[in-house]
N, CA, C and O atoms as a GROMACS GRO file, in nm:
protein
  424
    1MET      N    1   0.078  -0.104   0.033
    1MET     CA    2   0.018   0.004  -0.017
    1MET      C    3   0.102   0.168  -0.001
    1MET      O    4   0.072   0.279  -0.047
    2THR      N    5   0.210   0.126   0.080
    2THR     CA    6   0.292   0.248   0.077
    2THR      C    7   0.310   0.247  -0.051
    2THR      O    8   0.260   0.351  -0.093
    3ILE      N    9   0.380   0.153  -0.186
    3ILE     CA   10   0.382   0.188  -0.333
    3ILE      C   11   0.239   0.279  -0.384
    3ILE      O   12   0.230   0.400  -0.402
    4ILE      N   13   0.155   0.193  -0.396
    4ILE     CA   14   0.037   0.253  -0.437
    4ILE      C   15   0.058   0.431  -0.414
    4ILE      O   16   0.097   0.518  -0.492
    5THR      N   17  -0.003   0.441  -0.223
    5THR     CA   18   0.048   0.589  -0.232
    5THR      C   19   0.148   0.672  -0.327
    5THR      O   20   0.125   0.756  -0.413
    6TYR      N   21   0.300   0.601  -0.266
    6TYR     CA   22   0.386   0.711  -0.392
    6TYR      C   23   0.313   0.741  -0.522
    6TYR      O   24   0.303   0.847  -0.584
    7VAL      N   25   0.258   0.607  -0.548
    7VAL     CA   26   0.256   0.654  -0.713
    7VAL      C   27   0.136   0.733  -0.709
    7VAL      O   28   0.168   0.833  -0.773
    8LEU      N   29  -0.020   0.752  -0.661
    8LEU     CA   30  -0.100   0.832  -0.642
    8LEU      C   31  -0.100   0.938  -0.611
    8LEU      O   32  -0.211   0.992  -0.605
    9ILE      N   33   0.060   1.045  -0.566
    9ILE     CA   34   0.057   1.149  -0.510
    9ILE      C   35   0.171   1.187  -0.638
    9ILE      O   36   0.171   1.292  -0.703
   10GLY      N   37   0.254   1.089  -0.653
   10GLY     CA   38   0.319   1.136  -0.750
   10GLY      C   39   0.264   1.152  -0.931
   10GLY      O   40   0.298   1.229  -1.021
   11LEU      N   41   0.165   1.038  -0.925
   11LEU     CA   42   0.079   1.083  -1.057
   11LEU      C   43  -0.005   1.204  -1.006
   11LEU      O   44  -0.007   1.265  -1.112
   12TYR      N   45  -0.069   1.274  -0.930
   12TYR     CA   46  -0.166   1.355  -0.932
   12TYR      C   47  -0.040   1.474  -0.938
   12TYR      O   48  -0.055   1.568  -1.017
   13ALA      N   49   0.066   1.469  -0.864
   13ALA     CA   50   0.186   1.585  -0.914
   13ALA      C   51   0.176   1.560  -1.095
   13ALA      O   52   0.098   1.629  -1.162
   14VAL      N   53   0.211   1.518  -1.121
   14VAL     CA   54   0.242   1.501  -1.250
   14VAL      C   55   0.110   1.589  -1.320
   14VAL      O   56   0.100   1.707  -1.357
   15LEU      N   57   0.025   1.486  -1.320
   15LEU     CA   58  -0.112   1.547  -1.386
   15LEU      C   59  -0.147   1.727  -1.323
   15LEU      O   60  -0.173   1.807  -1.413
   16THR      N   61  -0.148   1.768  -1.216
   16THR     CA   62  -0.115   1.897  -1.223
   16THR      C   63   0.020   1.935  -1.291
   16THR      O   64   0.026   1.990  -1.401
   17GLY      N   65   0.077   1.916  -1.251
   17GLY     CA   66   0.218   1.982  -1.336
   17GLY      C   67   0.210   1.972  -1.496
   17GLY      O   68   0.276   2.051  -1.563
   18LEU      N   69   0.141   1.888  -1.548
   18LEU     CA   70   0.115   1.887  -1.658
   18LEU      C   71   0.025   1.991  -1.718
   18LEU      O   72   0.052   2.057  -1.818
   19ALA      N   73  -0.095   2.001  -1.639
   19ALA     CA   74  -0.205   2.076  -1.668
   19ALA      C   75  -0.176   2.267  -1.628
   19ALA      O   76  -0.254   2.362  -1.636
   20GLY      N   77  -0.098   2.264  -1.604
   20GLY     CA   78  -0.036   2.422  -1.558
   20GLY      C   79   0.076   2.453  -1.701
   20GLY      O   80   0.078   2.561  -1.759
   21THR      N   81   0.169   2.327  -1.741
   21THR     CA   82   0.232   2.332  -1.843
   21THR      C   83   0.176   2.380  -1.937
   21THR      O   84   0.226   2.462  -2.014
   22LEU      N   85  -0.009   2.305  -1.947
   22LEU     CA   86  -0.050   2.338  -2.069
   22LEU      C   87  -0.102   2.445  -2.078
   22LEU      O   88  -0.151   2.500  -2.177
   23GLN      N   89  -0.092   2.479  -1.969
   23GLN     CA   90  -0.187   2.621  -1.944
   23GLN      C   91  -0.091   2.757  -2.007
   23GLN      O   92  -0.100   2.840  -2.097
   24LEU      N   93  -0.007   2.724  -1.912
   24LEU     CA   94   0.155   2.824  -1.984
   24LEU      C   95   0.133   2.828  -2.149
   24LEU      O   96   0.119   2.946  -2.183
   25LYS      N   97   0.127   2.744  -2.251
   25LYS     CA   98   0.116   2.728  -2.345
   25LYS      C   99   0.053   2.803  -2.415
   25LYS      O  100   0.098   2.879  -2.501
   26GLN      N  101  -0.103   2.778  -2.370
   26GLN     CA  102  -0.202   2.834  -2.399
   26GLN      C  103  -0.238   2.979  -2.402
   26GLN      O  104  -0.272   3.045  -2.500
   27THR      N  105  -0.223   3.024  -2.258
   27THR     CA  106  -0.253   3.150  -2.254
   27THR      C  107  -0.141   3.225  -2.226
   27THR      O  108  -0.169   3.338  -2.185
   28GLY      N  109  -0.014   3.199  -2.234
   28GLY     CA  110   0.135   3.288  -2.221
   28GLY      C  111   0.153   3.252  -2.032
   28GLY      O  112   0.097   3.192  -1.940
   29PHE      N  113   0.254   3.325  -2.060
   29PHE     CA  114   0.320   3.319  -1.897
   29PHE      C  115   0.214   3.430  -1.814
   29PHE      O  116   0.180   3.548  -1.806
   30GLN      N  117   0.194   3.307  -1.766
   30GLN     CA  118   0.134   3.376  -1.624
   30GLN      C  119   0.204   3.278  -1.465
   30GLN      O  120   0.276   3.181  -1.441
   31VAL      N  121   0.134   3.369  -1.400
   31VAL     CA  122   0.245   3.384  -1.249
   31VAL      C  123   0.138   3.265  -1.171
   31VAL      O  124   0.176   3.211  -1.068
   32ARG      N  125   0.010   3.233  -1.228
   32ARG     CA  126  -0.100   3.164  -1.135
   32ARG      C  127  -0.068   2.999  -1.215
   32ARG      O  128  -0.066   2.882  -1.175
   33SER      N  129  -0.053   3.050  -1.308
   33SER     CA  130   0.048   2.864  -1.404
   33SER      C  131   0.134   2.795  -1.406
   33SER      O  132   0.150   2.674  -1.422
   34LEU      N  133   0.232   2.929  -1.378
   34LEU     CA  134   0.397   2.815  -1.263
   34LEU      C  135   0.408   2.856  -1.155
   34LEU      O  136   0.519   2.872  -1.105
   35LEU      N  137   0.299   2.885  -1.094
   35LEU     CA  138   0.288   2.836  -0.918
   35LEU      C  139   0.223   2.691  -0.957
   35LEU      O  140   0.255   2.608  -0.872
   36PHE      N  141   0.148   2.639  -1.051
   36PHE     CA  142   0.098   2.537  -1.021
   36PHE      C  143   0.200   2.468  -1.080
   36PHE      O  144   0.226   2.380  -0.997
   37VAL      N  145   0.299   2.448  -1.206
   37VAL     CA  146   0.428   2.393  -1.175
   37VAL      C  147   0.455   2.358  -1.077
   37VAL      O  148   0.432   2.246  -1.032
   38ALA      N  149   0.539   2.491  -0.995
   38ALA     CA  150   0.581   2.479  -0.941
   38ALA      C  151   0.577   2.407  -0.745
   38ALA      O  152   0.652   2.354  -0.663
   39VAL      N  153   0.410   2.465  -0.761
   39VAL     CA  154   0.343   2.357  -0.643
   39VAL      C  155   0.370   2.174  -0.691
   39VAL      O  156   0.408   2.089  -0.611
   40SER      N  157   0.349   2.155  -0.798
   40SER     CA  158   0.360   2.003  -0.831
   40SER      C  159   0.500   1.978  -0.827
   40SER      O  160   0.532   1.861  -0.803
   41ILE      N  161   0.578   2.048  -0.844
   41ILE     CA  162   0.769   1.970  -0.846
   41ILE      C  163   0.822   1.975  -0.741
   41ILE      O  164   0.928   1.920  -0.710
   42SER      N  165   0.721   2.074  -0.642
   42SER     CA  166   0.713   2.056  -0.496
   42SER      C  167   0.651   1.927  -0.411
   42SER      O  168   0.701   1.879  -0.309
   43MET      N  169   0.551   1.890  -0.467
   43MET     CA  170   0.462   1.785  -0.431
   43MET      C  171   0.587   1.656  -0.472
   43MET      O  172   0.615   1.565  -0.394
   44LEU      N  173   0.644   1.672  -0.593
   44LEU     CA  174   0.724   1.534  -0.641
   44LEU      C  175   0.829   1.551  -0.555
   44LEU      O  176   0.827   1.468  -0.464
   45ALA      N  177   0.914   1.624  -0.550
   45ALA     CA  178   1.010   1.667  -0.406
   45ALA      C  179   0.962   1.637  -0.277
   45ALA      O  180   1.059   1.606  -0.206
   46ALA      N  181   0.879   1.633  -0.228
   46ALA     CA  182   0.833   1.575  -0.095
   46ALA      C  183   0.852   1.387  -0.078
   46ALA      O  184   0.895   1.323   0.017
   47LEU      N  185   0.800   1.342  -0.209
   47LEU     CA  186   0.792   1.216  -0.143
   47LEU      C  187   0.948   1.136  -0.145
   47LEU      O  188   0.964   1.014  -0.134
   48PHE      N  189   1.087   1.267  -0.168
   48PHE     CA  190   1.202   1.234  -0.158
   48PHE      C  191   1.243   1.242  -0.061
   48PHE      O  192   1.353   1.200  -0.026
   49ILE      N  193   1.200   1.271  -0.026
   49ILE     CA  194   1.225   1.367   0.186
   49ILE      C  195   1.265   1.257   0.265
   49ILE      O  196   1.178   1.178   0.299
   50PRO      N  197   1.368   1.240   0.297
   50PRO     CA  198   1.392   1.062   0.398
   50PRO      C  199   1.243   1.110   0.578
   50PRO      O  200   1.148   1.048   0.628
   51ASN      N  201   1.299   1.218   0.601
   51ASN     CA  202   1.215   1.225   0.698
   51ASN      C  203   1.056   1.198   0.690
   51ASN      O  204   1.015   1.264   0.594
   52LYS      N  205   0.986   1.152   0.729
   52LYS     CA  206   0.874   1.091   0.678
   52LYS      C  207   0.783   1.244   0.755
   52LYS      O  208   0.694   1.299   0.690
   53ASN      N  209   0.820   1.290   0.884
   53ASN     CA  210   0.730   1.344   0.924
   53ASN      C  211   0.747   1.483   0.830
   53ASN      O  212   0.644   1.526   0.779
   54ASN      N  213   0.838   1.534   0.813
   54ASN     CA  214   0.875   1.665   0.728
   54ASN      C  215   0.819   1.697   0.572
   54ASN      O  216   0.795   1.802   0.514
   55MET      N  217   0.808   1.542   0.530
   55MET     CA  218   0.747   1.504   0.416
   55MET      C  219   0.571   1.518   0.419
   55MET      O  220   0.509   1.573   0.328
   56ILE      N  221   0.519   1.471   0.519
   56ILE     CA  222   0.389   1.540   0.498
   56ILE      C  223   0.338   1.647   0.549
   56ILE      O  224   0.228   1.695   0.519
   57ILE      N  225   0.407   1.684   0.619
   57ILE     CA  226   0.407   1.856   0.611
   57ILE      C  227   0.437   1.902   0.509
   57ILE      O  228   0.354   1.984   0.469
   58MET      N  229   0.570   1.879   0.409
   58MET     CA  230   0.562   1.945   0.265
   58MET      C  231   0.476   1.905   0.236
   58MET      O  232   0.448   1.991   0.152
   59LEU      N  233   0.354   1.801   0.231
   59LEU     CA  234   0.264   1.718   0.172
   59LEU      C  235   0.126   1.838   0.170
   59LEU      O  236   0.064   1.879   0.072
   60ILE      N  237   0.111   1.867   0.293
   60ILE     CA  238   0.019   1.916   0.364
   60ILE      C  239  -0.004   2.091   0.295
   60ILE      O  240  -0.105   2.146   0.253
   61ALA      N  241   0.144   2.141   0.308
   61ALA     CA  242   0.152   2.283   0.261
   61ALA      C  243   0.142   2.300   0.086
   61ALA      O  244   0.121   2.403   0.022
   62ALA      N  245   0.163   2.178   0.040
   62ALA     CA  246   0.155   2.189  -0.104
   62ALA      C  247  -0.020   2.184  -0.170
   62ALA      O  248  -0.072   2.239  -0.267
   63PHE      N  249  -0.066   2.107  -0.081
   63PHE     CA  250  -0.238   2.076  -0.104
   63PHE      C  251  -0.316   2.179  -0.050
   63PHE      O  252  -0.435   2.188  -0.080
   64ILE      N  253  -0.254   2.270   0.036
   64ILE     CA  254  -0.307   2.398   0.098
   64ILE      C  255  -0.265   2.487  -0.001
   64ILE      O  256  -0.354   2.566  -0.031
   65LEU      N  257  -0.143   2.505  -0.072
   65LEU     CA  258  -0.148   2.612  -0.193
   65LEU      C  259  -0.243   2.580  -0.284
   65LEU      O  260  -0.344   2.636  -0.326
   66LEU      N  261  -0.164   2.435  -0.314
   66LEU     CA  262  -0.304   2.413  -0.467
   66LEU      C  263  -0.451   2.379  -0.467
   66LEU      O  264  -0.526   2.346  -0.559
   67HIS      N  265  -0.480   2.407  -0.280
   67HIS     CA  266  -0.622   2.456  -0.343
   67HIS      C  267  -0.659   2.604  -0.310
   67HIS      O  268  -0.769   2.656  -0.326
   68ILE      N  269  -0.541   2.664  -0.259
   68ILE     CA  270  -0.583   2.818  -0.271
   68ILE      C  271  -0.534   2.882  -0.446
   68ILE      O  272  -0.609   2.967  -0.496
   69LEU      N  273  -0.437   2.846  -0.509
   69LEU     CA  274  -0.436   2.842  -0.620
   69LEU      C  275  -0.557   2.769  -0.692
   69LEU      O  276  -0.594   2.833  -0.790
   70ALA      N  277  -0.614   2.677  -0.675
   70ALA     CA  278  -0.706   2.623  -0.750
   70ALA      C  279  -0.883   2.747  -0.700
   70ALA      O  280  -0.963   2.731  -0.793
   71VAL      N  281  -0.912   2.795  -0.648
   71VAL     CA  282  -0.983   2.920  -0.602
   71VAL      C  283  -0.960   3.029  -0.660
   71VAL      O  284  -1.038   3.109  -0.711
   72ALA      N  285  -0.843   3.030  -0.650
   72ALA     CA  286  -0.772   3.191  -0.709
   72ALA      C  287  -0.848   3.188  -0.852
   72ALA      O  288  -0.927   3.277  -0.881
   73GLU      N  289  -0.812   3.049  -0.966
   73GLU     CA  290  -0.816   3.009  -1.069
   73GLU      C  291  -0.947   3.038  -1.104
   73GLU      O  292  -0.990   3.101  -1.200
   74GLY      N  293  -0.993   2.993  -1.030
   74GLY     CA  294  -1.171   2.969  -1.022
   74GLY      C  295  -1.223   3.110  -1.067
   74GLY      O  296  -1.278   3.138  -1.173
   75ILE      N  297  -1.187   3.205  -0.947
   75ILE     CA  298  -1.208   3.309  -0.938
   75ILE      C  299  -1.197   3.415  -1.066
   75ILE      O  300  -1.282   3.476  -1.131
   76MET      N  301  -1.015   3.403  -1.073
   76MET     CA  302  -1.034   3.455  -1.220
   76MET      C  303  -1.019   3.414  -1.310
   76MET      O  304  -0.908   3.441  -1.354
   77THR      N  305  -1.103   3.328  -1.399
   77THR     CA  306  -1.136   3.288  -1.499
   77THR      C  307  -1.263   3.267  -1.504
   77THR      O  308  -1.310   3.297  -1.614
   78LYS      N  309  -1.367   3.212  -1.397
   78LYS     CA  310  -1.501   3.176  -1.422
   78LYS      C  311  -1.570   3.325  -1.345
   78LYS      O  312  -1.689   3.353  -1.354
   79SER      N  313  -1.480   3.401  -1.281
   79SER     CA  314  -1.550   3.491  -1.138
   79SER      C  315  -1.646   3.436  -1.084
   79SER      O  316  -1.756   3.490  -1.078
   80GLN      N  317  -1.613   3.286  -1.023
   80GLN     CA  318  -1.711   3.232  -0.945
   80GLN      C  319  -1.620   3.104  -0.900
   80GLN      O  320  -1.507   3.085  -0.944
   81ILE      N  321  -1.680   3.026  -0.814
   81ILE     CA  322  -1.616   2.970  -0.708
   81ILE      C  323  -1.690   2.873  -0.738
   81ILE      O  324  -1.809   2.903  -0.726
   82THR      N  325  -1.658   2.686  -0.800
   82THR     CA  326  -1.704   2.618  -0.796
   82THR      C  327  -1.686   2.567  -0.646
   82THR      O  328  -1.576   2.523  -0.610
   83TYR      N  329  -1.821   2.574  -0.536
   83TYR     CA  330  -1.821   2.486  -0.446
   83TYR      C  331  -1.794   2.331  -0.441
   83TYR      O  332  -1.720   2.266  -0.367
   84SER      N  333  -1.889   2.286  -0.557
   84SER     CA  334  -1.865   2.130  -0.504
   84SER      C  335  -1.727   2.070  -0.625
   84SER      O  336  -1.676   1.959  -0.613
   85HIS      N  337  -1.702   2.136  -0.698
   85HIS     CA  338  -1.507   2.101  -0.715
   85HIS      C  339  -1.443   2.136  -0.617
   85HIS      O  340  -1.341   2.074  -0.587
   86HIS      N  341  -1.481   2.228  -0.554
   86HIS     CA  342  -1.342   2.186  -0.427
   86HIS      C  343  -1.373   2.136  -0.297
   86HIS      O  344  -1.295   2.152  -0.203
   87MET      N  345  -1.483   2.076  -0.286
   87MET     CA  346  -1.505   2.027  -0.170
   87MET      C  347  -1.452   1.867  -0.239
   87MET      O  348  -1.379   1.798  -0.168
   88ILE      N  349  -1.497   1.812  -0.389
   88ILE     CA  350  -1.433   1.709  -0.438
   88ILE      C  351  -1.289   1.741  -0.400
   88ILE      O  352  -1.226   1.661  -0.331
   89ARG      N  353  -1.233   1.854  -0.443
   89ARG     CA  354  -1.020   1.828  -0.410
   89ARG      C  355  -0.981   1.814  -0.276
   89ARG      O  356  -0.899   1.737  -0.227
   90PHE      N  357  -1.079   1.930  -0.207
   90PHE     CA  358  -1.051   1.850  -0.040
   90PHE      C  359  -1.075   1.724  -0.012
   90PHE      O  360  -1.004   1.663   0.068
   91ILE      N  361  -1.147   1.685  -0.056
   91ILE     CA  362  -1.163   1.519  -0.017
   91ILE      C  363  -1.083   1.445  -0.048
   91ILE      O  364  -1.044   1.352   0.023
   92ALA      N  365  -1.029   1.480  -0.202
   92ALA     CA  366  -0.885   1.410  -0.248
   92ALA      C  367  -0.790   1.397  -0.171
   92ALA      O  368  -0.739   1.289  -0.144
   93HIS      N  369  -0.746   1.534  -0.116
   93HIS     CA  370  -0.642   1.557  -0.069
   93HIS      C  371  -0.650   1.492   0.115
   93HIS      O  372  -0.570   1.420   0.177
   94ILE      N  373  -0.763   1.547   0.152
   94ILE     CA  374  -0.724   1.431   0.299
   94ILE      C  375  -0.730   1.303   0.286
   94ILE      O  376  -0.694   1.243   0.388
   95ILE      N  377  -0.774   1.215   0.168
   95ILE     CA  378  -0.770   1.102   0.130
   95ILE      C  379  -0.606   1.093   0.127
   95ILE      O  380  -0.545   1.043   0.222
   96LEU      N  381  -0.546   1.140   0.026
   96LEU     CA  382  -0.420   1.199   0.040
   96LEU      C  383  -0.312   1.155   0.160
   96LEU      O  384  -0.232   1.061   0.158
   97VAL      N  385  -0.340   1.264   0.275
   97VAL     CA  386  -0.289   1.277   0.354
   97VAL      C  387  -0.300   1.154   0.469
   97VAL      O  388  -0.214   1.106   0.542
   98LEU      N  389  -0.457   1.122   0.451
   98LEU     CA  390  -0.460   1.005   0.525
   98LEU      C  391  -0.370   0.813   0.504
   98LEU      O  392  -0.358   0.716   0.579
   99LEU      N  393  -0.332   0.841   0.376
   99LEU     CA  394  -0.305   0.766   0.308
   99LEU      C  395  -0.159   0.750   0.338
   99LEU      O  396  -0.104   0.640   0.352
  100VAL      N  397  -0.089   0.885   0.348
  100VAL     CA  398   0.022   0.893   0.370
  100VAL      C  399   0.041   0.864   0.537
  100VAL      O  400   0.113   0.786   0.598
  101TYR      N  401  -0.008   0.913   0.558
  101TYR     CA  402  -0.026   0.937   0.723
  101TYR      C  403  -0.015   0.745   0.764
  101TYR      O  404   0.073   0.680   0.821
  102ASN      N  405  -0.134   0.708   0.708
  102ASN     CA  406  -0.125   0.577   0.804
  102ASN      C  407  -0.013   0.439   0.701
  102ASN      O  408   0.027   0.326   0.728
  103PHE      N  409  -0.001   0.519   0.597
  103PHE     CA  410   0.107   0.380   0.528
  103PHE      C  411   0.271   0.432   0.505
  103PHE      O  412   0.363   0.359   0.466
  104ILE      N  413   0.278   0.552   0.534
  104ILE     CA  414   0.438   0.609   0.524
  104ILE      C  415   0.476   0.697   0.652
  104ILE      O  416   0.596   0.709   0.674
  105VAL      N  417   0.421   0.736   0.706
  105VAL     CA  418   0.485   0.811   0.811
  105VAL      C  419   0.477   0.690   0.944
  105VAL      O  420   0.584   0.677   1.004
  106LYS      N  421   0.374   0.613   0.988
  106LYS     CA  422   0.375   0.530   1.107
  106LYS      C  423   0.477   0.407   1.096
  106LYS      O  424   0.489   0.328   1.190
   0.00000   0.00000   0.00000
């Protein structure tokens, strides 16, 4: 289950980074898109931290930043917040943190 947890977080980070990169190519340079890429790289880097307590702290910080960026992106592009999308994203982040805590940190 530990390997599955690493793969899920790695896949989530890669897909988020790809989305940010595609948005950079489509809309030109925007700080928000660059921040999505930077946060996804930090999530990948967190997986290689040997101290598991520091790893979970960095992942929680990255998830919080991703949530803030997603809300800002929704406000900037659609002038509104899609609550269902952000609740699903929040639940997914909680599940990933619980997986890390149960299978990696313990």
